[in-house]
C-alpha positions in Angstrom: 57.2 49.7 99.4 60.0 51.7 100.9 61.7 52.0 97.5 58.5 53.2 95.8 58.1 55.8 98.5 61.7 57.0 98.0 61.3 57.5 94.3 57.9 59.2 94.7 59.4 61.6 97.3 62.3 62.4 95.0 59.9 63.2 92.1 57.4 65.1 94.3 57.3 68.8 93.4 59.8 68.4 90.5 58.8 69.6 87.1 60.6 67.0 85.0 60.8 68.0 81.4 61.3 65.1 79.0 64.0 66.7 76.8 66.1 67.7 79.8 65.7 64.3 81.5 66.7 62.5 78.2 69.9 64.6 78.1 70.6 63.4 81.7 70.1 59.8 80.7 72.5 60.1 77.8 75.0 62.0 79.8 75.1 59.7 82.8 74.3 56.2 81.4 74.8 56.2 77.6 77.8 58.5 76.9 80.3 56.5 78.8 79.0 53.2 77.3 79.4 53.9 73.6 76.8 56.7 73.2 74.0 54.6 71.5 70.7 53.5 73.1 67.7 51.6 71.8 64.6 53.7 71.9 62.7 51.0 73.9 65.3 51.3 76.7 65.0 55.0 76.7 61.2 54.9 76.9 61.4 52.4 79.8 63.7 54.6 81.8 61.6 57.7 81.2 58.4 55.8 82.1 59.8 55.1 85.5 60.2 58.9 85.9 56.5 59.4 85.0 57.1 60.4 81.4 54.8 58.7 78.8 56.0 57.1 75.6 54.3 59.8 73.5 56.0 62.5 75.5 59.4 60.8 75.1 59.1 60.3 71.4 58.1 63.9 70.9 61.1 65.1 73.0 63.5 62.8 71.0 62.2 64.3 67.8 62.8 67.8 69.0 66.3 66.9 70.2 67.0 65.5 66.7 65.8 68.7 65.1 68.0 70.7 67.5 71.0 68.5 66.5 71.4 67.0 70.0 70.6 63.4 69.0 70.8 61.6 65.7 69.0 58.3 64.9 69.8 55.1 63.1 67.8 52.0 62.4 68.8 48.3 62.8 66.0 46.1 61.4 62.8 47.3 63.0 64.5 49.0 65.9 65.6 52.6 66.1 68.6 53.8 68.1 69.8 57.3 69.0 73.2 58.6 69.8 74.7 62.0 70.4 75.0 64.3 67.5 78.6 65.4 66.9 77.6 69.0 67.6 76.5 68.0 71.2 79.5 65.8 72.0 81.8 68.6 73.2 79.1 70.1 75.4 78.3 66.7 77.0 82.0 66.1 77.7 82.3 69.5 79.4 79.3 68.9 81.6 80.7 65.4 82.5 84.0 67.1 83.7 82.0 69.4 85.9 80.0 66.6 87.4 82.5 63.8 87.9 86.0 65.4 88.0 87.7 67.6 90.6 87.2 71.3 89.8 89.8 73.1 87.7 92.2 75.3 89.7 91.3 79.0 89.5 94.1 81.4 88.5 92.8 84.9 89.1 90.0 86.4 87.1 89.0 87.0 83.5 87.6 90.6 82.8 86.0 90.3 79.4 84.8 93.0 77.0 82.1 91.4 74.8 79.8 94.0 73.2 78.0 91.4 71.0 77.4 88.8 73.7 73.7 88.1 74.3 72.4 87.9 77.9 71.5 84.2 77.5 75.0 83.4 76.3 76.6 85.2 79.3 74.4 83.3 81.6 75.3 80.0 80.0 79.0 80.9 80.3 78.4 81.7 84.0 79.7 85.3 83.6 78.9 88.1 86.0 78.1 91.4 84.4 80.2 94.3 85.7 78.9 96.9 83.2 77.0 97.2 79.9 79.5 95.0 77.9 82.0 94.1 80.6 81.9 90.6 82.3 83.9 88.8 84.9 84.4 85.1 85.8 87.0 83.0 87.6 89.9 82.3 85.3 90.1 78.5 84.6 91.6 79.0 81.2 88.2 79.1 79.4 88.1 80.1 75.8 86.7 83.6 75.0 83.4 84.2 73.2 83.9 85.2 69.6 84.9 88.8 69.2 85.6 89.4 72.9 88.7 91.0 74.4 90.4 89.8 77.6 92.1 91.4 80.6 93.4 89.1 83.3 93.4 90.2 87.0 94.8 88.7 90.2 92.8 88.2 93.3 92.1 91.4 95.2 92.9 91.6 98.9 89.2 91.6 99.7 87.1 89.3 97.5 83.8 89.7 99.3 82.5 92.3 96.9 83.0 90.1 93.8 79.8 88.0 94.4 77.6 91.0 93.7 78.0 90.4 89.9 76.0 87.2 90.1 72.6 86.4 91.5 73.8 83.8 93.9 70.6 83.8 95.9 68.7 81.7 93.4 71.6 79.2 93.2 71.9 79.1 97.0 68.2 78.3 97.3 68.4 75.5 94.7 71.3 74.0 96.5 69.3 74.1 99.7 66.3 72.4 98.0 68.6 69.7 96.6 70.0 69.0 100.1 66.5 68.8 101.6 65.3 66.5 98.9 68.3 64.1 98.7 69.9 64.0 102.1 67.3 61.4 103.4 68.2 59.1 100.5 71.5 58.0 101.9 70.2 55.9 104.8 67.6 54.2 102.5 70.1 53.0 99.8 70.5 49.5 101.3 66.7 48.9 100.8 66.6 50.0 97.2 66.4 47.6 94.3 68.8 48.0 91.4 65.9 49.4 89.4 65.2 52.1 92.0 68.9 52.8 92.6 69.4 53.8 88.9 66.3 56.0 89.0 67.5 57.7 92.2 70.9 58.3 90.7 69.4 59.7 87.5 67.2 62.1 89.5 70.2 63.1 91.6 72.3 63.8 88.5 69.4 65.7 86.9 68.8 67.9 89.9 72.5 68.6 90.6 73.4 69.2 86.9 70.7 71.7 86.4 72.1 74.0 89.1 75.8 73.2 88.7 75.7 74.3 85.1 74.6 77.8 86.2 77.1 78.1 89.1 80.2 80.3 88.4 82.0 78.2 91.1 83.5 81.2 92.8 86.5 80.8 95.2 85.4 80.3 98.8 86.7 83.7 99.8 84.2 85.3 97.4 81.2 83.3 98.6 78.6 84.0 101.4 79.3 82.4 104.7 76.2 80.2 104.5 76.8 79.0 100.9 75.6 75.5 100.4 77.2 74.6 97.1 80.1 72.8 98.7 77.7 70.7 100.8 75.7 69.9 97.8 78.8 68.8 96.0 79.8 66.5 98.9 76.3 65.0 98.9 76.3 64.4 95.2 79.6 62.7 95.3 78.8 60.4 98.2 75.3 59.5 96.9 76.5 58.9 93.4 79.2 56.5 94.5 76.9 54.7 96.9 74.1 54.2 94.3 76.5 53.2 91.5 77.0 49.4 92.3 73.2 48.7 92.1 72.7 51.1 89.2 75.4 49.3 87.1 73.6 46.0 87.7 70.4 47.3 86.3 72.0 49.1 83.3 73.8 45.9 82.3 70.6 43.9 82.4 68.1 46.3 80.9 69.7 49.0 78.7 70.4 48.0 75.1 72.6 49.5 72.5 73.0 48.6 68.9 75.4 45.7 69.8 73.3 44.3 72.7 73.1 45.1 76.4 75.3 48.0 77.6 78.2 47.0 79.8 78.0 47.6 83.6 81.4 49.3 83.6 83.8 50.9 81.1 87.0 52.8 81.2 84.9 56.0 81.1 82.7 55.0 84.1 85.8 54.0 86.0 87.4 57.4 85.3 84.2 59.1 86.6 84.3 57.1 89.8 88.0 57.9 90.2 87.4 61.6 89.6 84.7 61.6 92.3 87.1 59.9 94.7 89.7 62.6 94.0 87.1 65.2 94.8 86.5 63.5 98.1 90.2 63.7 98.9 90.4 67.3 97.9 
């Protein structure tokens, strides 16, 4: 009863879109375990999040059309894995979620007259002028056709935050903390089934805001910024939920060669990366 209430509370008020949640399932569960999942296992996971089989199948079809997933058949069963075009994007998202952040080395000032607004947002750039953008320099590749000027940290970095709309990100981090902070004390009462669902919902919520966060240095952030607290909560909850989650994955999630393993070198690397984040 407690576990059911926990999952209900985590889902309450969330607009869970099937395609986005399927991406979360593949990124967190499937990618580090060979990348292939039986459709039946995917449907079962999504059903526990309130997504019907027909909705899931429609979303999978759209992801295939968008070259995010590709299917294969083995007998009467269908399986899906990541399309090669999506692999790099998934790997980059996994590094953001599970590994310590890359060290910032000044700033990139980018002149990109052909860069669409949506691409600038996806690349977490702040707009300084009509075609001039800025972002912390972590060695990122430039958009096609762009020109780069590197800059060192100014003496006063408080003014740099104006180039991003941090208020929306701040509120989403606050909402995440409010939703997930009560979960920690209830983990001992969760079943393996509910632990994996709680972990997926945690990853889904945190991933959706982290991928929009420019991850500015602390000196450039507002004093009440909650992104670091959200990162600490994600790390501690993910590690605490993982032992039970791995039990359920290894007993219920099927790939083309049978049940997925509880642990792999890739899942161990993720846990190690989270522990390094804690030390940092």
